C-alpha positions in Angstrom: 48.8 58.8 144.3 47.2 55.1 144.4 43.8 54.2 144.8 42.9 52.2 148.4 40.3 49.8 148.3 39.6 51.3 152.2 36.3 50.1 153.5 36.2 46.4 151.8 32.5 45.9 153.2 30.7 49.2 152.4 33.1 48.9 149.0 32.2 45.4 147.8 27.9 46.2 148.7 28.6 49.1 146.5 29.4 47.3 143.7 26.9 44.2 144.2 24.3 46.8 144.7 25.4 48.4 141.1 25.4 45.2 139.3 22.6 44.0 140.6 20.6 46.9 139.1 22.4 46.1 135.9 21.4 42.7 136.0 18.2 42.8 137.2 17.0 44.7 134.0 16.7 41.3 132.4 13.0 40.6 135.0 13.7 36.5 136.2 17.0 38.0 137.8 15.0 41.0 139.6 13.0 38.1 141.7 16.0 36.7 143.0 17.3 40.2 145.2 13.7 40.7 147.1 13.1 39.6 150.0 11.0 36.4 150.9 7.0 36.9 151.3 6.9 34.5 153.6 9.0 32.4 155.9 9.8 28.6 154.3 12.3 27.4 155.7 13.0 24.4 153.6 13.5 26.5 151.1 17.3 26.8 150.1 16.1 30.2 148.1 14.7 31.8 150.9 17.8 31.9 153.4 19.6 33.3 150.4 16.4 35.5 149.5 17.4 36.6 153.5 20.5 39.3 152.4 20.2 39.4 149.0 17.1 41.6 149.2 19.5 44.7 150.6 21.9 44.4 147.5 18.2 44.6 144.7 16.8 48.3 144.4 13.7 49.7 142.7 15.8 51.9 140.2 18.5 54.0 140.1 17.1 56.8 142.9 16.4 54.3 144.7 19.9 52.5 144.9 21.0 57.0 145.3 19.1 57.5 148.3 20.8 53.7 149.6 24.6 54.2 148.5 24.6 58.2 149.8 24.4 57.0 153.6 26.3 54.2 153.1 28.9 55.4 151.5 29.1 58.9 153.9 28.7 56.9 157.5 30.0 53.3 155.9 33.7 53.5 155.6 33.7 55.8 159.5 31.7 52.7 161.2 34.0 49.9 159.1 37.4 51.6 160.5 36.3 51.9 164.1 34.3 48.5 165.0 36.0 46.6 162.1 34.8 44.8 158.5 33.7 41.3 160.8 31.9 43.4 162.8 30.4 45.7 159.9 29.6 43.0 158.0 28.1 40.5 160.8 25.9 43.8 161.7 24.9 43.7 157.6 23.2 40.3 158.0 21.9 40.9 161.6 20.1 43.8 160.6 18.7 42.2 156.5 17.8 38.8 158.2 15.9 40.1 161.2 14.3 42.8 158.9 13.5 39.9 156.3 12.0 37.2 158.6 10.4 39.8 161.1 8.5 41.7 157.8 7.3 38.4 156.4 6.1 37.0 159.8 3.9 40.3 160.3 3.3 41.8 156.8 4.2 39.2 154.4 4.9 41.2 151.7 8.6 41.5 150.2 11.5 44.1 150.8 13.9 45.4 148.4 17.2 47.7 148.9 19.4 48.3 151.5 17.6 51.4 153.8 17.4 49.1 156.5 20.9 48.9 156.5 21.5 52.2 156.0 19.0 53.1 158.8 21.2 50.8 160.7 24.6 52.9 160.0 23.2 56.1 161.0 21.8 55.1 164.5 25.0 53.4 164.9 26.8 56.5 163.6 25.8 58.3 166.2 27.5 55.9 169.2 30.7 56.8 168.0 31.5 59.2 171.0 29.4 57.5 173.6 31.5 57.1 176.6 30.4 54.4 179.7 27.3 55.6 181.4 26.6 58.3 179.0 24.1 59.1 176.0 25.3 61.4 173.5 22.4 64.2 173.2 22.9 63.7 169.3 21.8 59.7 169.6 19.2 61.2 171.6 17.9 63.7 169.0 19.0 61.2 166.0 16.8 59.0 167.4 13.6 61.1 168.0 13.7 62.4 164.5 14.7 59.1 163.0 11.0 57.6 164.9 9.1 60.6 164.3 9.7 60.5 160.8 8.9 57.1 160.5 5.8 56.7 162.2 4.7 60.2 160.7 5.7 58.4 157.3 3.7 55.0 157.9 0.5 57.5 157.6 0.9 58.2 154.0 -0.1 55.5 151.4 4.0 54.7 149.7 6.1 51.9 148.2 8.5 52.6 151.2 8.7 50.0 154.2 9.3 52.4 156.9 9.2 49.1 158.8 12.8 48.1 157.3 14.5 51.2 158.5 12.5 51.0 161.7 13.9 47.5 162.4 17.8 48.6 161.0 17.7 51.8 163.0 16.4 49.9 166.2 19.5 47.5 165.4 22.2 49.3 164.5 20.9 51.6 168.1 21.2 47.7 170.2 24.0 46.9 168.5 25.6 50.2 169.6 24.6 49.8 173.1 25.9 46.3 173.0 29.3 47.3 171.9 29.8 50.0 173.7 29.0 47.9 176.8 31.4 45.5 176.1 34.5 47.9 176.4 
């Protein structure tokens, strides 16, 4: 038996995230892997950081939390939608979340939890049919949105905003791709 690189987007994301966590122990590197805190369209680093923050993580526990979801759901969705579409969704989710966060809140984000929540809601579309919404999607959406809204009442360093944007992006993408069939 041989080991197969079966999910290029998910596995490459995983390897990059682990490498960045190891490298970020040297503090100067860490700043490249947080989202921009403000909109700065004339700064070339701004564009890199719109995406790079998703592979940066605050620590091992933060990384493991994101990777558990991404490695569980991601390969199934990459097989269903294809690597190019999944990569497109990662970019759309990352950029949308970073730009909205900079415009509304003016702080930096770090980590792939927005991507994880995008995959969760996108995954609930795996058995959708024309003109039908799966009850599992409705339940996941209600639980997800309810949990994230309730979590905004706590003072912590977790960005529920990125979770919500990721989830809504995944739901939107699921509706969009299902409508094209």
